[in-house]
Steps between C-alpha positions, in 0.01 A plus 500: 500500500358749249798447270442125515136545396598730214761250378245218520239694304756577231576130461305294246319305769423809707368690197264213417377475859436875502302473175288212629450663840385834360280317246331301775437820696344676198283199424380437855467837673134594539390189308206427727373855536334537161154378408458240229546648156399401148540139395634384837143508630431198277796308640388586854141393437595171334764411761260582783228276360753218472594549865137519610379193313815285494450458124836587340421366153194706404564878497194717563457876477199642686368148527517442122747268319803700386784293352654802328856416614673172593483392863859534635495879544199454731671210674801717582268747673307236693826331608633833627169563675530167684856585605409850616180408682247634252444695181610862527690761305834340578406142420317616189790702356805320636542254211508790253749689717729198527484452123602864448787466748623187323464680165739772617749234605460315170560816297819550696607141429424527127685830472797360691508189280475678165680828563658577837422519872467876465242466222306240697499720808391806303222299331382380841488855636322625189232231531464548876437873449270471197172649619250280319695181564495562876138617480383175336726296728283622791177392328365147541480379139692248290686756285819531704499123559517465122787751479694303761441171321620640166816642661568172679478303174727747318753494784502121508563484126793740521665296775582244231366590155680206338426248776287214366463290815152370580508654848551848357220456249270369775555802724450738207168352391378466857558876534302561181216276622477671839512846341219404262293380795501848652331689218499309172697356212718810472712327762613267220501759223684798651822322607508325162473828312760665724752220441424444132758749362779325690383155392490609136845659508770256389221239465513410869152356477634196316701404807178483703302282260539177692278243677580646842343832401174336394490285812539811716226672299273205575577522873428875496172438317391243759579740785304773323199271457505376861285776663241468225487123544468537878222754450316263268551204734431659838297809412124527524339289224245774427763773461449644152813664355787290369843620602663383177215644296554840657875471443425469129251785511723735703827426320414406143156640420575829678828541310332485159144607584506707820171539683623758751808708594524628144762775479645681197792343315738764634413416863843368594688774318346727762504275803845339479666840561243584768545166678878537506506847656711661630763307303331493159748748342788267591376195311391718208852644475644151539281377215609788278871448577481123440304524174718782365809279521325164474793306349728606784243452776563216743319177401319480835368853452376410152326200656336723759371743239383219273311331784342827610395567143331161470314548829386843389377367165320211669306725738427751224372224268250390764164666458456514879715782639521661843765722652627254761537217247835667423643403842702197373700736276592736784788299659668445163463867407665594831777249427565685175494830690754366749729385217499849348563672834789275605648522149486878516649507850786273389567722198518812718731327743727383216515857370605619844183702552383532858148556620222461248133434575427425865350154450518419869309817586250433220430148620468622860259769386287248307495267802398788725219596262369141499514485877304824539235426237440127552596468865366825645260689270296201381442364851408851619235539228343175623481617861306770680209315663350409164512260208433128484751407769339733755151396389568134574659588834182689590283207393702254704511725807122529499433134423715363783289693749230243432689180416853378424615602154531143369132431573379750242396410145543754219263568212670714235266679260697594186792630702851594391740206481725658762243478781504121558863489611443773756177342625638149542424350840613137455135402522258381232569595136341818369175490312510717187194669353562590136383828338220336296342329800143559616599580858207674679544877497195561716361316800674395819774275639275193510424530127871537420590194711228298327642605162852401606386157617316441175799605285775331698321194632647578843358608834590855603513648848389862466674589828839385364480623141665819376374638169746711299401683184665742259357843432563800277269731691453450873154655473386219272585179684294211359502320838437806715194330649740288707582801718178426691684229694860535379775747567632665185876552451628666184832576336658831587751685279869445569779757469539443128129543428486817709814643342394441141125541563452157346163329508505121499236237549451433867394198704223474756490232770177408680577343840202364697446656839572262787221391735619744764491784253152401377371484857652840571329645193163360612540658846594833345199490268269417794635792702455733205136399475 
């Protein structure tokens, strides 16, 4: 039986299944045990408000219009939430994880198509054990969705680079349209830049200048426009931001005149090696070997280097630069690394040399490191009877003593974006109080309820309203006066905060005492007197 398994794993099909199985394990293990991090808090907040209100065409962040990204990345999350019974860590991050898993498969397919099965398999393993690729794959943003879309378009092109049928053009431009709907117009630009060197070589582009190409481009453009048209048609008439206007601002204006995320021009010279660790030396050596003997280098390798160079120049030319913007280059860099490794292994084998670098052991070590750091250490730092996850569990446990969880209404006073997802109760939408509001910071509960009714135009039940506010210093809570008739629950440090002695902003929840508790307090006070 064991020999049969070994023989199967050594076969092409078995090796691919092993790659995809280990990749799925690395991507999924411990996925739901880490608190929201970074930008994924925005995706969580926007998706949750869509689920609460039933409005899927007007994205809001903290109750304010926020059409910073196209709608489909939010729709993927809300669709997963419906399938999984609610918004949680798994439903929030699963679309990104699936995109990463598909990306590993696509890199294998591209490597197999252009070089050999061994190169494709090595490229897949390199990508699956690249620390920052797996890290971002477990974060709920649109970045890895974009990577997957670019790889899918490149793979589809290479399945028939000289095929001019309308059906092939249609699929290609539909892929570009969908990729652009995840984050922006780079979904059209990046595959085009990556494929441009091959199209220019031997003047292949002339073969594709035909009416079918332009018809497929039109179809792709219509598909791209569809969510924006639906948003305009079915969204709230008073919603301010224009989706297409923000596309222009985020993709064109930001490229030439960045208004944030401004990094130095050498940003990607530093971060491309960092984001391809631990395999960065392999693609660097591959680049050096290929360039040194450029005329004798395989045409498909020259294409790969030319496409990588154009992507690098494009991102460098943009005035808006951040470390993780380099992610679309990572799979292609690892493909170059895999080419160099398999080429070197073949040369050693041809020379009759046994042994060599233990690539299997190296890949296993990298996979083990990812498992320990992302699957064990990170979840542990988020545990320990503290942090946001424990805070919301404490709030819920106390609230349900008085009334069912879905009967409570939340008022969030300038709180972190991550809190809403944890506090969701499938009840009424949250009411957000912005930092520049004139919320009463002295008085009593009645005055606060009167202020809420005036601001919101709604009626509030003080016995079913939980007030949550952010604080830097627990001794200076602006709404501390609520403790007269509310129970106060605050954030406690988790294992990570205790280990590193980190001080972060905390959250305070004011839960009204139930009638039984109030009566008990009155009896106690009477006895004391």
